[in-house]
N, C-alpha and C positions, 0 to 999 in steps of 0.2 A: 549599666543594664541591671534591672531588678529581677531577681529570681524569687518566685513565691514558693515557700516551703509550707506544706500542709500535712495534717494528719487525717486519718479516716474519722468519720463522725462516730461519736459514742452514743449509739442508739439506746443503750441500756440506761443512759442518763438523760434521755429525752431529746437528743440532737436529731434533727430531721435530715435523713440521708438525701432526700430529693432536693431540698433547698440547698444543702451542702454541695451536691454535684453541680447544680446550676451555677453556684458561685465559682467553683473550680473551673468549669468550662470557660468562664470569662478570663480567668487567670492564664489558662493554657493559650489563649489567643494573644495574650500580652507578652509572653516570654517564657523562659525556662521554668519548669515546675519541679520542686523537690519534695522529699518526704521528711516530715518532722514528727518525732514520736514524743508524746507525753506518757511516761512510763506507768503512771498509776491512775490518773484521772484527768479530765480536762483542766481542773484547777490544781493539779498536783503533778508537776513536770518530772520530778526525779523518782527513781524506783525505790521500792521497799526492799528490805533484806530478803534474799532468796528469790527475787524476781528472775524469770527466764527471759532476760533482755534480748539476746540474740534471736530467740524463737519469736518474740513479739515483733521484732523488725521484719522478719521473714513473713509472718502472718499478715501484718499490715500491708507489706509490699504486694502480697498476693491479692489482697482486696483492692488496692489501688489499680493494679494491672487488669483485674477482672472487670473493672469499671472504666477501662480505657484511658487511665491516667499513667503516662509514661514518665515517672519520676526519674531524674538523672542525678540528683544530689541528695544528701542526707544531713540532718543535724539532730542530735539527741537532745531531748528536753532537759532543761536545767544544766546544759553542757555536759551531760553524763555520757560516758562511754566505757566499755570494757573490751576485753579480747574477743568475747563472743559477738559483740556488736560490730567490731571491726571486721571479723570474719564474715558476718552476714552482709556487710557492705561490699566485701570482695565478691561474694557469691552473686550479689545483685548488680555488680558493676556500677555501684554508686560512686560518686565523688563525695568524700566525707568532709563536711564543713564544721564538724564538732570541735576540732582542736582550736585552742586559743593561744595568742602570743603571751598572754599573762593570765594569772589565776582569776577565774570569774569572780566578780563581786558578790558578796552575800553568800558565798559558799560555806557550808557548815564545816567545822574543823574536821580534817581527815576526808572530806568529800572527794570523790573521784572526779578527775578531769584530765584532759589531754593537752600537753604543751607542745606547740610547734610554731616556729618563727616564719618559715617559708614553706611553699608547697613541697611535698615529698611523697614518695611511695612507701606505704607502711606494709611490711611483710606480715602475712597471716598464713595459717595452714591451708587456706582456700585460695591463696594467691595474693598478689599485691593490690592494695587499694590506694588510689590517689587521694591524698588529703590536701585541701586548700584551706588553711586556717582562717578563722574569723578574727580579724585583727582589731576592729574598732567598734565600740558601742556608739549610740547616737550622741551621747555626751562627749565621747572622745573625738568624734568628728567635728563637733562644734569647737572644742578646745583647740584642735589643729588649725581651725580657720582664724584663730586669734594669734597664732604664732607664725612668724615668717620663716622659721627654720625648716629644713627639708623633712619630708615625710619619711620616717625610718623604714617602713615596710616596702619591699619591692612590689608586692601586690597588696592593695588596700581593699579589704573585704569587710565592709561595715554591715551592721544588722539593725533592724528595728522591728517592732510588732505592728500588726495592722491597727491595734487599739491606740497606738501613738497618733494615728491620723484623726482620732476623735477628740484629742486634747489640743486646744489652740496653741498653747505654749510649746508643746512637743512637736506639733506640726510645723511651727515656724522654725524651731531648732533643726528639724530635718531638712527643711528647704535651705536653710543657711549652710548646713554641713555639706549637703550634696552640691550646692552651687559652688562652694569653695573647692570641693574635690574635683568638680568638673573643669575648673580652671587650671588645676595642677596635674591632673592625670587624665588619661584617655579611658572612657567607659568601654568595658568589654562584656561580651556575652559570656556567661559563666561556662557554658558548654564548650564554646570555642576556646576559652582560656584553658580549660582542662585538657583539651586535645593538644594545645601548644606546650604547656608546661610538663605534660607527661613525658615528653621526649627527652627532657633534660633534668628531670627531678632525680635527686639522690634517693637511695633506699635506706630506711631506718627500721629498727625492730620495734615491736610494741613496747618492750621494756624501756626503751630509750625515751619514749614520749609519755608513758603513763605516769600519772601523779595521783596521790591520795589512795583511798581504799574503796574498791569496787563493791557494789552490793552483791554481786556474784561474778566469779571469774572461773569458768569451768576448765580453763587450760592451766 
């Protein structure tokens, strides 16, 4: 099952809110919809120093809900998160998909990210937030299809961008990776999976999973 994660349109940079809402309405009919934040600009996913990241998540979530978009999951742009973002996810009752099994590629030295191997409850001052880590990129899914060895993750949660569908080579890679995965694992609705794993997930602290240096961490 594919969940579509979106961000609000940046009208200050010329993005048309009406066209954006029409596209998202189509996604809502297709499956779960989540919230994806680009912290600085449409073409700048990670935050600048001093950014009020948690407040931005709450503000964007308010915009989405005001326009009838019931996002259930979240992923920070550039795989960025910090304690204030995790707290915002808890307040919004999001499932956080920002954690990774491994360090994100092309991350700058010292860049903040969150490491988690299996679904877990992350303790915050606003309550626990269920985190289901993103385990595989498009390239990693394709590489798995070339190996007969078992898939290491209990839950395989791959990601790709909509722009990948515009590139013939990446589109074929996506089809190959998903076809292989469908033969090895059962597709699950992300919302249903969250409800199931929440009951048996262990609890971890933010300090146990935080890696790198956050742009701002008010805790």
